[in-house]
N, C-alpha and C positions, 0 to 999 in steps of 0.2 A: 504494500500500500504506500504509494508515493515513496518507494525505496526503503521505508523503515516501518517495521511492525509497531502496532500500538499495544504496549504491554501493560498500561495502567490507565485508569480514568484520569489521573493527573496529566498524563501524556496526551490523552484525547482532548482534554480541556485546553491545554497549551496549544495544540494543533488547531483547534477550532476557535481559539481566542474567546472562550466562554468559561466562566468560573465553573469548577468541578461541582460545587454545591448546587449551582443552577441546573446543570445537566442532570444530576441525580434527582433533584426535586421535580424537575419537569418530566423525567422518565417515570417517576412514581405516580404522577397524576396525568399522564399523557392522554388517556381516554377522555378526560374532562376538557381537553383542549381542542376537541373536534366539534364542528357544527355541520352535521350531515344534512344533505338536502337532495331531493330527486331532480334530475335534469331531464326534462321532457325531450323526446326525440320523435319526429314525425314517423308514424307507422310502426313504431317499436315501443316496447315497454320502457318506462323511464329508467335511466341509469342512476344508481346511487353514487353521489359524490360525497366523499368524506373530507370535508373542507377543514384543514387545520386552522386554528386561530393565528393571529399575528405573531404571538410569542413563539409558538411551536414551529410555525412556518419559517421564521427567522433562523431557528436552529437547524431545521431540515435543509434550508438553502445552504447553510454553511457546510453541513454534512455532504450535500450534493457537490457543491463547488470545490471543496477541499479534498474530500475523500473519494468521491465517485467519478466526477467529471474528468479528472486527469487520467483515468484508466484507459488503456488501449483496448478498444472493443473490436471484435472481428469485423472486417470490411463488409461482410454480407448482412450485418445487422443495421437497420436504419431507424427503427422506432425509438423515439426518445433520446436520440443521440445528436449532439450539436453538429450543425452543418449537414445533417442527413434528414431526409424526409420521404414522403410517399413518392415524390417526383424523382429523387435520386435512386430510390429503390426500383421504380418502374423502368428507369433508363438502363439499369443493369440487365434487364430482361428483353430489351428490344431485339427482335430478330430470333428469339427462341422459338423452337418448334412446339414446345409444350410449357405450360405454366400451371402450377398447382397453387391455389390460394386457400389458406386455412384461416378461419377466425375462431379462436378459442373462446368458448362461451364462459362468461364470468372470469376472465383471465386474471385480473388483479386479485379478486377475492379468493381465487384458488391457490394463491401463494400464501402459505401459512408462516407464522413466526419461526417455526423450526427451519424452514427453507431460508429465510432471511438470516437467521442466526448462523447457519452453515455458510452463507455468503461471507459474512463478516469474519468467520474463522478462516475461510480460504484466503481472505485478503490480508491475513496476518494479525488479526486482533486476538488478544488474550480472551479467554472465555468470559471474564467479568466485563470487559469492554464490549464484546460481542453482544452480551445480554443487554447492556445499557443501550447500545445502538439499535438493537432490535426493538426495545421498548419505545424508543424515540421515533421509529419508522414504521411501526405496525399499529393497527387499530382493530379492536373487536376480533382478534385472532385471524387477521388477514392483512394483506398489503392494501393500504388505503388508496382509492382512486381520488386523485386531487392533491396528493402530497408531492412536493418537489423531488423527493428521493425515489418515488415508486417506479418510474420507468426504468431507471438504471438498475435498481434492485431486481426488477422483474427480468430484465435481460440477463443479469448475472445469475439469478436463481435457475434460469433455464439453459444456461450455457452447455451443460452436459447433454441434455436432451437435444438441443440445437445442433450440437456437434454430431450426434448420432444420426439425426435426420439429414444433415448436410453430407455426411459420408455416404449414406445410403443413396442419396440423390447423385452423388459423384460416381458411385459404382454403377448405377443403372444407366447413366449417361455414357459410360465407357462401352457398355455392351452393344 
């Protein structure tokens, strides 16, 4: 994680430039810092948006900008990655003979705290730091739709599955 593992909450606080006591207190009461609301979508059921309040969103933005955004994500991932979009994704497939498109139902809510915790561990966080970061970036036992950290954590949580799918696609393209 940015070259150096996070071995303590004090180290995390220093890296985020937020007092350790503030991080711990916010993590303990994180669920009280969300204001969920349904987002209407024409012809579809409303999507639940788990909107973090200003205080939690500020911390999540720091987590995203300092810990997650600098990570080098595979080139074939486009969702939620800076300077990548549906347009850059579609341009990669121009001229392809076949394209398979999948939409995972309830994608963010299907990513549980244990998945997020494992992401933090893989990124070099000590278990106590991974637990704190998980508390700060999950809500109601899921990845919250609407938090600044959720897209990056979703991509990271599914990297193993993505790698398997990508390899299978490469093998079938060779045949």
